[in-house]
C-alpha positions as a Markdown table, in Angstrom:
| # | Residue | x | y | z |
|---|---|---|---|---|
| 1 | Met | 197.4 | 95.7 | 172.7 |
| 2 | Ile | 199.5 | 93.4 | 170.5 |
| 3 | Asn | 196.9 | 90.7 | 171.1 |
| 4 | Leu | 194.1 | 92.9 | 169.7 |
| 5 | Lys | 196.3 | 93.7 | 166.6 |
| 6 | Leu | 196.9 | 90.1 | 165.9 |
| 7 | Lys | 193.2 | 89.3 | 166.3 |
| 8 | Asp | 192.3 | 92.2 | 163.9 |
| 9 | Ile | 194.8 | 90.9 | 161.3 |
| 10 | Lys | 193.4 | 87.4 | 161.6 |
| 11 | Lys | 189.8 | 88.7 | 161.1 |
| 12 | Arg | 190.8 | 90.8 | 158.0 |
| 13 | Lys | 192.5 | 87.7 | 156.5 |
| 14 | Ile | 189.4 | 85.6 | 157.0 |
| 15 | Ile | 187.1 | 88.3 | 155.6 |
| 16 | Ser | 189.2 | 88.7 | 152.5 |
| 17 | Lys | 189.4 | 84.9 | 152.0 |
| 18 | Tyr | 185.6 | 84.4 | 152.0 |
| 19 | Glu | 184.6 | 87.7 | 150.3 |
| 20 | Asn | 184.2 | 86.4 | 146.8 |
| 21 | Ser | 182.4 | 83.2 | 147.8 |
| 22 | Lys | 179.9 | 85.2 | 149.9 |
| 23 | Leu | 179.2 | 87.5 | 146.9 |
| 24 | Ile | 178.6 | 84.6 | 144.6 |
| 25 | Phe | 176.3 | 82.9 | 147.2 |
| 26 | Asn | 174.3 | 86.1 | 147.6 |
| 27 | Leu | 173.9 | 86.6 | 143.9 |
| 28 | Ile | 172.7 | 83.1 | 143.3 |
| 29 | Asn | 170.4 | 83.3 | 146.2 |
| 30 | Ser | 168.8 | 86.5 | 145.1 |
| 31 | Asn | 168.4 | 85.4 | 141.5 |
| 32 | Asn | 164.8 | 84.1 | 140.8 |
| 33 | Asn | 165.8 | 82.2 | 137.7 |
| 34 | Phe | 167.3 | 79.3 | 139.7 |
| 35 | Glu | 165.0 | 76.6 | 141.0 |
| 36 | Phe | 164.0 | 76.7 | 144.7 |
| 37 | Leu | 165.9 | 73.4 | 145.4 |
| 38 | Ile | 169.2 | 74.9 | 144.2 |
| 39 | Gln | 168.7 | 78.0 | 146.3 |
| 40 | Tyr | 167.8 | 75.9 | 149.4 |
| 41 | Asn | 170.8 | 73.6 | 149.0 |
| 42 | Leu | 173.1 | 76.6 | 148.5 |
| 43 | Ala | 171.7 | 78.2 | 151.7 |
| 44 | Gln | 172.4 | 75.0 | 153.7 |
| 45 | Phe | 175.9 | 74.8 | 152.3 |
| 46 | Lys | 176.5 | 78.5 | 153.1 |
| 47 | Asn | 175.4 | 78.1 | 156.7 |
| 48 | Lys | 177.8 | 75.2 | 157.2 |
| 49 | Lys | 180.8 | 76.7 | 155.3 |
| 50 | Ile | 180.9 | 80.3 | 156.3 |
| 51 | Ser | 180.9 | 81.5 | 159.9 |
| 52 | Arg | 179.6 | 84.8 | 161.3 |
| 53 | Asn | 183.1 | 86.2 | 161.6 |
| 54 | Thr | 183.4 | 86.7 | 157.9 |
| 55 | Cys | 180.9 | 89.6 | 157.9 |
| 56 | Val | 182.5 | 93.0 | 157.2 |
| 57 | Ala | 180.2 | 94.7 | 159.6 |
| 58 | Arg | 181.7 | 92.8 | 162.6 |
| 59 | Leu | 185.2 | 94.2 | 161.7 |
| 60 | Ser | 186.1 | 97.1 | 163.9 |
| 61 | Lys | 187.7 | 100.1 | 162.4 |
| 62 | Arg | 191.3 | 100.3 | 163.7 |
| 63 | Cys | 194.4 | 102.2 | 162.8 |
| 64 | Val | 196.7 | 100.0 | 160.8 |
| 65 | Leu | 199.9 | 101.3 | 162.5 |
| 66 | Thr | 199.0 | 102.0 | 166.1 |
| 67 | Asn | 195.9 | 99.7 | 166.5 |
| 68 | Asn | 193.9 | 102.5 | 168.0 |
| 69 | Asn | 190.2 | 102.1 | 167.5 |
| 70 | Lys | 189.6 | 105.8 | 166.9 |
| 71 | Ile | 190.4 | 106.3 | 163.3 |
| 72 | Leu | 190.3 | 109.7 | 161.6 |
| 73 | Asn | 188.9 | 108.6 | 158.2 |
| 74 | Ser | 188.0 | 105.2 | 157.0 |
| 75 | His | 189.7 | 106.0 | 153.6 |
| 76 | Phe | 193.2 | 106.4 | 155.2 |
| 77 | Lys | 192.7 | 103.9 | 158.1 |
| 78 | Leu | 195.0 | 106.0 | 160.3 |
| 79 | Ser | 194.5 | 107.4 | 163.7 |
| 80 | Arg | 194.5 | 111.2 | 164.2 |
| 81 | Tyr | 198.0 | 111.1 | 165.7 |
| 82 | Met | 199.5 | 109.1 | 162.8 |
| 83 | Phe | 197.7 | 111.2 | 160.2 |
| 84 | Leu | 199.1 | 114.4 | 161.6 |
| 85 | Lys | 202.6 | 112.8 | 161.8 |
| 86 | Phe | 202.5 | 111.8 | 158.1 |
| 87 | Ala | 201.0 | 115.2 | 157.1 |
| 88 | Arg | 203.7 | 117.2 | 158.8 |
| 89 | Phe | 206.4 | 115.4 | 156.8 |
| 90 | Asn | 204.5 | 115.5 | 153.5 |
| 91 | Ser | 204.2 | 111.7 | 153.4 |
| 92 | Ile | 200.6 | 111.7 | 152.2 |
| 93 | Phe | 200.4 | 112.5 | 148.5 |
| 94 | Gly | 198.2 | 115.5 | 147.5 |
| 95 | Leu | 197.9 | 116.8 | 151.1 |
| 96 | Lys | 199.0 | 120.3 | 151.8 |
| 97 | Lys | 198.8 | 122.5 | 154.9 |
| 98 | Ser | 196.4 | 125.4 | 154.4 |
| 99 | Tyr | 197.4 | 128.9 | 155.5 |
| 100 | Trp | 195.0 | 131.8 | 155.9 |
């Protein structure tokens, strides 16, 4: 379990490192004002520089605290168990228990 958590942390660091450069590459590549040669050289450089592991879609959604792969909501990034634990002690701002 600890090994999966370390692997997940490593993937998240790699993705955050290359996020801006991938955005710039895609913007230049999709822009038709640049010459074809510039876009071709950029595509070759991108294939050498950036690996497939920098894609956000390959990142699995995991709880940040327990490393459980079944998260309740991608906004909180917490598993159901941890969400309920924090909700019971009013640790999540703006969350109130409803009574009816």
